[in-house]
C-alpha positions, -999 to +999 in steps of 0.1 A: +732+462+809+705+436+815+678+462+807+695+470+774+698+433+764+661+429+774+651+458+753+671+445+723+654+411+726+620+428+728+628+449+696+639+417+678+606+400+687+586+429+675+606+430+642+601+393+636+564+396+643+560+426+620+581+411+593+562+378+592+527+392+594+499+390+568+503+427+562+539+422+552+531+393+529+504+414+512+527+443+507+555+421+493+531+407+467+521+442+457+557+453+454+567+423+434+539+429+409+549+466+406+586+458+402+578+432+376+560+458+355+589+482+357+616+455+351+599+438+322+609+465+296+645+463+309+646+425+302+629+431+268+656+456+258+683+434+270+671+406+248+666+429+219+701+444+221+716+410+230+734+427+258+729+421+295+720+448+320+737+458+352+716+456+384+716+493+392+681+502+379+663+507+413+674+543+419+660+553+385+627+535+391+623+551+425+630+586+409+600+583+386+571+599+404+546+573+394+567+545+409+574+567+439+537+573+445+529+535+442+559+526+465+549+551+492+512+541+490+525+507+500+544+523+529+512+540+541+494+507+540+522+490+559+522+516+587+485+522+587+481+500+618+503+523+640+507+523+669+503+485+665+480+482+695+464+448+691+450+426+719+482+405+719+502+436+728+483+442+760+504+420+781+536+434+765+527+469+775+518+459+810+551+439+814+575+463+797+559+497+805+547+523+781+581+539+775+600+507+766+570+496+745+570+529+726+608+527+721+603+493+706+577+505+682+599+534+671+629+511+666+607+487+645+595+515+623+630+526+615+643+490+610+613+481+588+618+513+567+653+503+557+641+467+553+615+478+527+641+496+506+665+466+507+637+441+498+627+462+467+663+464+456+667+426+459+634+421+440+648+440+410+679+418+411+658+387+411+635+399+383+664+409+361+686+379+370+683+361+336+695+392+318+719+404+344+756+410+344+774+420+376+796+450+372+806+481+392+800+502+361+766+514+348+769+492+318+762+495+281+725+490+283+717+517+308+740+542+290+721+533+258+688+541+274+700+574+289+714+586+255+689+573+230+652+566+225+657+529+230+637+531+262+607+546+244+609+518+217+607+491+244+582+511+264+603+518+295+581+533+322+609+550+340+637+573+328+674+567+331+692+600+338+726+604+321+732+634+344+729+611+375+751+585+359+777+612+353+775+624+389+774+591+408+790+557+407+765+529+407+773+516+442+774+552+455+739+559+441+725+526+455+739+534+490+724+569+488+691+554+478+692+531+508+700+559+532+676+585+519+649+559+513+652+545+548+651+580+563+621+592+543+601+561+551+611+563+588+600+599+589+566+591+573+561+561+596+569+581+628+548+610+617+519+587+612+526+571+646+527+606+663+495+617+647+477+585+656+486+592+692+472+627+692+443+621+669+435+587+652+446+564+625+423+578+599+440+613+602+474+596+603+467+577+570+452+609+554+484+628+563+505+602+547+483+603+516+486+641+513+524+638+515+524+614+486+499+635+467+523+665+471+549+647+450+526+652+420+525+690+426+563+691+429+566+671+396+543+694+377+554+727+392+573+753+372+611+745+371+618+776+392+593+765+419+603+728+421+631+731+446+613+757+469+582+735+469+602+703+474+618+717+505+584+711+522+577+677+507+600+651+523+583+623+504+598+636+472+633+634+486+633+596+481+639+603+444+676+603+448+686+602+411+672+637+409+696+651+435+716+680+420+696+676+388+687+710+372+661+721+347+668+755+330+695+760+356+672+755+385+675+725+410+645+703+413+654+691+449+669+708+479+706+702+487+717+668+502+728+685+534+693+701+539+674+669+533+696+648+556+695+674+583+657+678+582+651+641+581+674+632+610+662+661+631+626+653+622+630+616+632+645+625+665+619+651+673+590+628+663+605+601+685+606+625+715+570+635+708+559+599+707+578+590+740+562+620+757+527+614+744+526+577+751+527+585+789+492+601+788+473+588+758+444+564+763+451+532+744+424+517+722+428+480+715+421+465+680+413+430+670+432+430+637+462+408+632 
């Protein structure tokens, strides 16, 4: 019991240190700027129509491949320092042992993954606050954008899917975005962690960049090839508003069951690989903060 409490306290310390780091502050500034650009047309349309918007825009933003790419580039930057082996960690590893230290790093990656999704959701609420109405429905403004060219007139840079609005309730889609987003980021973070232990950080970052680049190929593939190609591109699964969406009768993403199963199994297997590898890898210390 004491060891469990000790491990939890250690994870909490790691989470606080990672959250309040210069890397986190830089990423949050970047995300705030990106979200501002995407939310600005929503506010403009709200003023033009003289009708407030509901706060459920983030899933649609995240399902636009340009936003997804920018968002995940930020994720790669955030986890580009894996396995977080700085000089101030040396004493921690000696004191806790490699296994407990690695378990702490894995836990922090998972916690931070969900934290990033939540922070970006909250940012959209803040940026739209002056033109916001709180409702459990989609609201008139989002329905207008999904059914008319109002978004094009006010230069929306993301689409609002009427099909997604018909399939999901707002809270349901937000929760689904949180779950899928957190799992996808966790998978990417742990994959980079594992690769950095077997090779180096440069290859880990390059792998993350390739995963993001593959979103472009999924987006521009023939409709009949989108779903088969997307089955091998977990980064594209974060675009939750496209779940069950079809083009010419063909799905553009794999089934929800498939994506959840692959992500959960992948996260577990990568965690096992990390725990195994950390016992033998030679640690290289870095001076960065």
